[in-house]
C-alpha positions in Angstrom: 4.1 7.1 -22.7 2.4 10.1 -21.0 4.0 11.3 -17.8 1.7 10.7 -14.8 2.2 14.2 -13.4 2.2 16.2 -16.6 -1.3 17.3 -15.8 -0.4 19.0 -12.6 3.3 19.2 -11.7 6.3 19.4 -13.9 8.4 18.7 -10.9 7.2 15.1 -11.0 8.1 14.4 -14.6 11.2 12.5 -13.8 9.8 10.4 -10.9 7.0 8.6 -12.8 8.2 9.0 -16.4 6.7 6.2 -18.5 3.8 5.4 -16.2 0.3 5.4 -17.8 -3.3 4.5 -17.1 -2.7 5.5 -13.4 -6.4 5.8 -12.6 -7.2 2.2 -13.6 -8.2 -0.1 -10.8 -6.5 -3.5 -10.4 -9.1 -6.2 -9.6 -6.5 -8.6 -8.2 -6.8 -7.7 -4.5 -5.2 -10.0 -2.0 -7.3 -11.0 1.1 -6.0 -9.4 4.3 -6.9 -12.1 6.8 -3.6 -13.9 7.0 -2.7 -12.9 10.5 -1.4 -15.4 13.1 -0.8 -14.8 16.7 2.6 -15.8 18.3 2.7 -19.3 19.7 5.1 -21.7 21.3 5.3 -23.7 18.2 8.2 -21.5 17.0 10.4 -24.2 18.6 10.6 -26.1 15.3 13.1 -28.1 13.4 16.0 -26.4 11.6 14.0 -27.0 8.5 10.5 -27.9 7.5 9.5 -31.3 6.3 8.8 -31.7 2.7 10.6 -30.1 -0.2 10.0 -28.3 -3.4 11.4 -29.2 -6.8 9.9 -27.2 -9.7 9.1 -29.2 -12.8 11.2 -28.7 -15.9 8.6 -26.4 -17.6 8.3 -24.3 -14.4 12.0 -24.1 -13.9 12.5 -22.9 -17.4 10.3 -19.8 -16.7 12.9 -18.5 -14.2 15.2 -15.7 -15.5 17.5 -13.7 -13.3 15.6 -14.7 -10.1 12.2 -13.5 -11.5 9.5 -15.7 -12.9 7.7 -14.9 -16.1 7.7 -11.6 -17.9 9.3 -8.7 -16.1 6.5 -6.3 -17.1 4.1 -4.7 -14.6 3.8 -4.8 -10.9 5.9 -7.5 -9.2 4.2 -10.1 -7.1 5.4 -12.4 -4.3 4.0 -15.0 -1.9 3.1 -13.9 1.6 3.8 -17.0 3.8 2.9 -15.8 7.2 2.4 -12.6 9.3 3.0 -12.1 13.0 2.1 -9.3 15.4 3.5 -8.6 18.9 6.6 -7.4 20.5 8.6 -10.4 19.4 7.3 -10.5 15.8 10.6 -9.7 14.1 12.5 -12.4 16.0 9.7 -14.9 15.4 9.5 -14.2 11.7 13.3 -14.5 11.4 13.0 -17.9 13.0 10.5 -19.0 10.4 12.7 -17.5 7.6 15.8 -19.3 8.7 13.9 -22.6 8.9 12.4 -22.1 5.4 15.8 -21.3 3.9 17.2 -24.6 5.3 14.4 -26.6 3.7 15.3 -28.8 0.8 14.2 -27.4 -2.6 13.6 -23.9 -1.3 15.4 -21.0 -3.1 17.0 -19.5 0.0 17.8 -16.2 -1.8 14.0 -15.8 -2.5 13.1 -15.7 1.2 12.6 -12.3 2.7 11.1 -10.6 5.7 9.6 -7.2 6.3 8.5 -5.4 9.4 5.7 -3.2 8.3 4.0 0.0 9.6 0.8 -1.8 10.6 2.6 -3.6 13.4 3.1 -6.9 11.6 6.2 -8.7 10.5 5.8 -10.8 7.3 7.6 -13.5 5.6 7.7 -13.5 1.8 8.9 -15.9 -0.9 9.9 -15.3 -4.5 9.3 -12.6 -7.1 7.0 -13.1 -10.0 5.4 -11.0 -12.8 2.1 -11.4 -14.4 1.7 -12.2 -18.1 -1.2 -11.4 -20.4 -3.7 -14.1 -21.5 -5.1 -14.2 -25.0 -7.8 -11.6 -24.1 -5.2 -9.2 -22.8 -6.1 -9.8 -19.1 -3.1 -10.1 -16.7 -2.6 -13.5 -15.1 -0.2 -14.9 -12.6 2.4 -17.4 -13.9 2.1 -21.1 -13.2 5.2 -21.0 -11.0 3.6 -18.9 -8.3 0.7 -21.2 -8.0 3.1 -24.2 -7.8 5.1 -22.5 -5.1 2.0 -21.5 -3.1 0.9 -25.2 -3.2 4.4 -26.3 -2.1 4.6 -23.8 0.8 1.2 -24.9 2.1 2.3 -28.5 2.2 5.4 -27.8 4.3 5.0 -28.8 7.9 6.9 -28.7 11.2 8.1 -31.7 13.2 4.6 -32.3 14.7 2.9 -31.9 11.3 1.8 -28.3 11.7 1.3 -26.5 8.4 2.5 -23.0 9.3 2.2 -21.6 5.8 -1.2 -23.1 5.1 -2.6 -19.6 4.4 0.2 -18.6 1.9 -1.1 -16.7 -1.1 0.1 -14.4 -3.9 0.3 -10.7 -3.1 1.8 -7.6 -4.8 5.4 -7.1 -3.6 5.1 -4.8 -0.5 6.6 -1.3 -0.9 9.0 -0.1 1.8 7.8 2.8 4.0 9.8 5.8 2.8 9.8 9.6 3.5 11.0 12.0 6.1 9.9 10.7 9.4 9.1 14.2 10.7 6.5 14.4 8.0 4.7 11.1 8.9 1.1 12.1 9.6 1.1 9.8 12.6 3.6 12.1 14.2 1.5 15.2 13.6 -0.3 17.1 16.4 -3.9 17.9 16.1 -7.2 16.2 15.2 -7.6 16.8 11.5 -5.5 17.4 8.4 -6.5 18.3 4.8 -6.2 15.4 2.4 -5.0 16.7 -1.0 -3.6 13.7 -2.8 -3.7 9.9 -2.8 -1.5 7.3 -4.6 -2.7 3.8 -5.4 -0.8 1.0 -7.2 -1.9 -0.6 -10.5 -0.3 -2.7 -13.2 1.9 0.1 -14.5 2.6 2.0 -11.3 3.4 0.5 -7.9 5.9 2.7 -6.1 3.0 4.6 -4.5 4.7 5.2 -1.2 7.7 6.8 -2.9 5.3 8.9 -5.0 3.6 10.2 -1.8 6.8 10.9 0.0 8.2 12.8 -3.1 5.0 14.8 -3.4 5.2 15.6 0.3 8.7 16.8 -0.2 7.6 18.9 -3.2 4.9 20.6 -1.1 7.4 21.4 1.7 9.7 23.1 -0.8 6.7 25.2 -1.8 6.2 26.2 1.8 3.3 23.9 2.8 3.1 22.0 6.1 2.6 18.6 4.3 2.4 15.1 5.6 2.2 11.6 4.2 0.5 8.5 5.5 1.2 5.0 4.2 -0.9 1.9 4.3 -0.2 -1.5 2.6 -2.5 -0.6 -0.4 -2.3 3.2 -0.8 -0.7 6.4 0.5 -2.1 9.8 1.0 -0.7 13.3 1.4 -2.2 16.0 3.6 -1.6 19.6 4.4 -1.9 21.4 7.8 -3.2 20.4 11.2 -6.4 21.5 12.8 -8.2 21.0 16.1 -11.8 19.9 16.8 -13.1 23.4 15.8 -12.1 22.7 12.2 -15.6 21.2 11.7 -18.7 22.8 13.1 -22.5 22.9 12.4 -24.1 25.9 10.9 -27.5 27.3 11.6 -28.9 24.8 9.1 -27.3 22.0 11.2 -25.1 21.0 8.3 -21.4 20.5 8.9 -19.0 23.2 7.7 -15.3 23.7 7.6 -13.7 26.5 9.5 -12.2 29.6 7.8 -8.7 28.3 8.3 -9.6 25.1 6.3 -11.3 27.2 3.7 -8.2 29.3 3.2 -6.2 26.2 2.4 -8.9 24.9 0.0 -8.9 28.2 -1.9 -5.3 27.5 -2.9 -5.3 26.1 -6.5 -2.8 23.5 -5.5 -4.8 22.2 -2.6 -8.4 22.8 -3.9 -9.1 19.3 -5.1 -8.3 15.7 -4.3 -5.7 14.3 -6.7 -5.3 10.6 -7.3 -2.0 9.4 -8.9 -1.5 12.9 -10.3 -5.0 13.5 -11.8 -7.9 15.4 -10.2 -10.4 12.9 -8.9 -13.9 13.4 -10.3 -17.4 12.1 -9.3 -20.9 12.5 -10.5 -23.1 15.1 -8.8 -26.8 14.9 -8.2 -27.4 16.0 -11.9 -25.2 13.3 -13.2 -22.3 15.6 -14.2 -18.7 14.8 -13.5 -17.3 17.3 -11.1 -13.9 17.6 -9.3 -13.8 16.2 -5.8 -12.6 18.8 -3.3 -9.9 18.2 -0.8 -11.3 17.1 2.5 -10.4 16.8 6.2 -9.3 13.4 7.5 -8.7 12.5 11.1 -5.0 12.3 12.0 -4.3 8.6 12.7 -3.0 7.3 16.0 -1.0 4.2 16.8 -4.3 2.6 17.7 -7.0 1.8 15.1 -10.1 4.0 15.1 -13.5 3.9 13.4 -13.9 7.7 13.6 -14.7 9.6 10.4 -14.9 13.2 9.5 -18.3 14.4 8.2 -18.3 15.8 4.7 -19.0 19.6 4.7 -22.0 21.2 3.2 -19.7 23.6 1.4 -16.0 23.8 0.6 -15.7 27.1 2.3 -17.3 28.4 5.5 -20.5 30.2 4.8 -21.2 30.8 8.4 
């Protein structure tokens, strides 16, 4: 299979060897609204009421702790997510209770404290199979387990996992912490690459961290930024004067930004190793240039950076 980075960087040939179709979009997007606030109901029984016993056909699907074919992006079940200062302790309480519930595969219970400020409880590992038309589909076991988890209740009958649903297995936040964009000083940074998961490629956070490392070795001041669904890589930091309005009242980038964009390695936005393209006003496919993004803070913001009238400052 074609290497994902052969188009651009030989240095990445080992990292993603065998990945293909990296620009395809996966339509199986999990809803985000699973958040729960902390509450006193964490004082529950040592285990939940109810139990789960897979049917013979479902149980037969399990091989080495993973259900269905081990091809493609792994999936799991997100049971609950909690914010707040006590989120890790609270999620651990739920996890221990779930492990002690009859019929639950204790080894399949896991927790993860993620960079968005939420701790989440996950259950199981599953892989999609292909239906007769070649479309990926989740195995029957994951649907059975979701149904089972939603039925479990506490001592007073509360169904804490009522919103459980299948999600892609979350990727751990990786990379040199000093290169995390959230630790950078300034207002803007130049986005030069993005990494998004699909059926054949899901270690997008590692890919971003590795690319950031590659750029540092090339002498660039590079940063990475992870979200649950994608990661981006940026170069440089700039102040508010990086974007200004010209005599025509259109936004332009400063000369400092333009100098970075004139570098062949930083000129365009790259997605999963391939230059991103979009149609222009004449309907032609053209490369999408790198662009400034606002350096994120620990608090969410709705600010955006206006697209420039030109890649370079025309003053």
